[in-house]
N, C-alpha and C positions, 0 to 999 in steps of 0.2 A: 394729273390730279384734276378733279372737277372744281376745286376751290384754289386756284393757282395763286391768287393775290391776297391770301389771308395773312394778316399780321396780328401779333399779340400786343401786349402793352408796351413792349420794347424796353422795359426797365431792367432786364436781366433776371436770371434765375436766382432766387434767394435760397440759402441753405435753411434747413429746419431751425437752426439756432437763431437765425435772423428774423424769423417769422413771429408774428404775434400768436398767442395761444389758439385763437379760432382758426387762423389760416394754417397753423401747424397741424391741427387736428384734421383739417380738410386734406392736406397733402399726405398725411399718414394714411388716411383712408384710401386715397388714390394709390399710394405705394403698395397698399395691401391688396389691391385688385378689387376693392369694393366699388360697385357702380354708384355714381352720383345720380340722384333722382331730382326731378324738377323742384320739389318742395324742400330739398336739402339746402343748407347754406353753401354758398360758393362765392369765390372772389369775383368782383365785378369784371375783371379782365378775362376770367375764364368764361363767364356768361357771354360777354361781347365777342370773344373769339369764336365761340360755338355758333352764335347767331350769324356771324359773317360766313363761317365755313359752311354751315348747313344750308343757309339761304342761297349761297353761291352754288352749292351742289344742286339744290332744288331748281334754281334758275337754269342750270346747265342741262338738267334732264328735260325740262320743258322746251328750251330753245333747241336742244338736240333732236327734237322730233322734226324740225324743219328741213334739214338737208336730206333726210331719208323719205319724209312724207312726199317730197317732190317727185319721188320715183315710184310711188304706189301704182299710179295709172300706167306706168311705162315698164313695169316689171315684165320679164320675158314670158312667163307662164302664169296660169291661174294660181298654181300652188305657190309660186314665188310672191304673187300679190297677197295671198292670204297670210303667208309667213311675215311679210313686211308690215301688213296691217297690225298683226298681233304684236310685233316688236315695237312699233310706234305707240301702240296702246300701253304696252309695258312701261315705256319711258314716261308717259303721262302719269301712270300709277306711281312710279318712283318719285316723281316730283311731288305728288300729293302726300306720300309717306313722309317725305323730308320736310315739307312745309308744316305738317302736323307736329313733327319732332321739334322744329324751331319754335312753333307757337307755345310749346310748354315752357319756353324761356322768357315769355312775356312780350313777344312781338307778334303783331297780327299779320295775317296773310296780305291784307291790303297795304300795310306798311312795307312789307317786303316787295310787293309788286311795284309800289311807287318808287322804291329805291332802284329797282331794275329799270323801269321805264325812264327815270330821270338820269340814268347813267351813273348813279352813285354806287350801285351794286354791280358786280361783274359776273360773268359766266365763263366757262372754259373757252380759251382761244381757239380750240380745235373746230368749233362749230361756225367759225367765220371763214371757212374755206368752202369753195363750191364743189358740188357733186356733178362732174361733167359726163360720166359714163356709168353704165350699170356696174362696171368693175369697182367703182368708187364705193358702192354699197357693200361689196365684199370686203374692201379694204377697211371701211369703217367698222364693220363687225369684227374682223380679224385684229386690226391694229388698235383702233380707238377703244373698242370694248375690251380688248385684251389689256390695254394700258389701264383702263378704268378698274378692271378686276384686280390688277396688280396692286392698285392703291386701295381699293375698297375692302378686300379681304382682311387686311389688318384693322380697318375701321370697325369690324365686328367686335374687336376687343377695346374699342374706344371707352374711356372712363365714364362718358355720359350715357346713361342707360337707354333713353329713347332713341338716340342716334345709333347706338350699338345694335339694338334690336331691329331697327328698320333695315340696317345693312344686311342682316341675315337673309331676308327674302330678296332684297335687291341683288345680292351677289349670286343667288341661285338662278335668277332670271337672266342676269348678265352673262352667265356662263353659257346659256343657250344661245344668246345673241352672238357671242364670240364663235361658237361652233357654226352657226348659220353663215357668218361672214366667211369663215375659212372654207366652208363647203362651196360657196360661190366661187372663191378663188381656185379651188381644186378643179371644179367643172371647167372654168375658163382655161386653166393651164393644161387640161387634158383635151381641149378642143382644137380649133384651127390655129394656125400661126397668128392670125389677126387677133383672135381671142386671147391668146397668151400674151401678145404684145400689149393688149389693152390692160391685162392684169399687171404687167410690169410697169406700165405708165402710171397706174393707180398707186402702186407701191412707191414709185419714185416721188410722187407728189404728196403722199400721206405719211411717209416715214418720219421726216424731221418734225412736222407738226405734232405727231404722236409722241415723240420724245419730249417736246415742249410741255406736254400735258402734266408732267410731274412737277412743273414749276421751276423757278430759278435754281441755279446750282447752289450747293450748300454755302459757298463763299459769298453769294449774293443774298441768300435767304437768312438774314441776320436775326430774325425773330423766331425761328422754328425751335430753338432750344427750349423756350417756355412751353410750347405746345407738346414737345416730347416729355418734359417734366410733368405736365398735367395729364399725360397719356391720352391726349386728344389724337396726336400722331404716334405711330409706333416705329416708323422708319424715316430716315431723311430722304429728301428729294433725290439725291444722287444714288443712294442705295436702291431705291425703287427703280430708277432709270436703268441702273446696271442689271437688275434682275430681269427687267423687261427685254433688254437687248439680248441677254444670254438665253432667254426662253424663245424669243422670236426668230433669231437668226437661223437656228436649225429648221424651223418651220418653213422659212423662205427657201432654204436649200432643198427641202423635200419637194416643194412646189416647182423647183427649177428656176426660181427667180433670183435676181441679184439685188442685194441691199445697196442703195445708192450712197455708199460711204467709202471713199477710197482709203480711208484710214482704218477701216474695220479689219481686225485680225485677232486670232486667238492668242491669249497670253497664258502660257502654260504655268508660269510662276504664280499668278494670282488665281488661276482656275476660272477665268472669265474672259470676255472680249474687251479689247481696247477699241474705242470708237472715236470718231471725230467730234469736234466742238459744235454744239448747237448754235445757231445764229440768234443770239439773244436780242440783238437789235430788232430783228423781225418779230420776235416774241412780244417785246414790249410795245412795238408799234401796233400789233394786232390787239393786244389787251387794252391799249389806249383808245381803240376805236377806229384804227386806220387799216384794218384788214380788208380782204377782198369782198366780204359779205356782211360786215358789221352793220352798215346802214340798212340793208335788206332785212337782216334778222330783227333789228329793233323796230323797223317799220311794221313787220308782220306781228310782233308782239303788241305794239301799240294799237294796231287795227283790231286784233283779237280782243283786247281789253275794252276798246270802245264799242265794238259790235256786241259784246256780251253784257253791256250795261243794263239793257232792258230785262234780261233774264235774271241778273243779280237783284235788281229792284223787285221783280216778281217774287223771287224766293223770299226776300226779306218781308214783303207784304204778306205773303202766305204764312210765314213764321209768326209775325205779329198777330195776325188774325187767329191763328191756332192758339197762341198764348192767351189772347183775350177771351176766346171761347172757353178755354180751360178754366180761367179764373172765374168767369161768369157761372160755369157749371158747379163750381165749388161753393 
């Protein structure tokens, strides 16, 4: 999930009988599947949870351009360069959709950016790992975007209207990204022994971080019950992780690659795969800022914000002049 560290109020989920009339009416609306719009009344905890989740999702889309943007000039063919440029551009667009959705909740884009640059806001831990070879670009498309789709398709049914609607286009574009990544892996696996070994190495390094994308296990994610009750989330972290493993393992077998998990096996009784435990200590270390590329990613974002100051100032000056001219004309 692109918003791995989202927490709600932590007060526990109230029954309808325990709610005051206004909150009960809100919850009944959510239960009936009616979308909540920005001007509707909503609990403060609902609003704050959405701001954190949507802004973290937006930050992840923007920071997520960095690992792949690093390979645009080094892609093996002109066609691959063009595809990768288009993908990176898509990710920028996703970030803009999501910032706009968050702004409807009363937070400005400048505030969200300040929270990111100060370290108060997080982004997905997956983007703090390096892209060492071209195969990593394939693995990101296949695994990272595949995990993102697994989480984001249910978000199309999120109870908050602007977020739900933004995710419809995002998911359509992410599906192309996943296919592009898998196509790279197929080409490598059908190539030389060295190319297939490069694909296997990328899978070995990206498998576990991809499983971490869904966030802590349900036992550790003590606040997700409220998000489920509000229908911000549709599935638990562990349910989504299980779906991802069950979908991805057959794809790896088709490629002739081995998933780097000695505990992985098919469980006929539950109709799914058993798999090993994620290294949660590594996960929390990366989320806390101690991953391989945390410092580089944040330095790049701070530089981009600083370098763009003159352009933001110019836009504001133009807007103010245009507004003044319009008033004078009236």
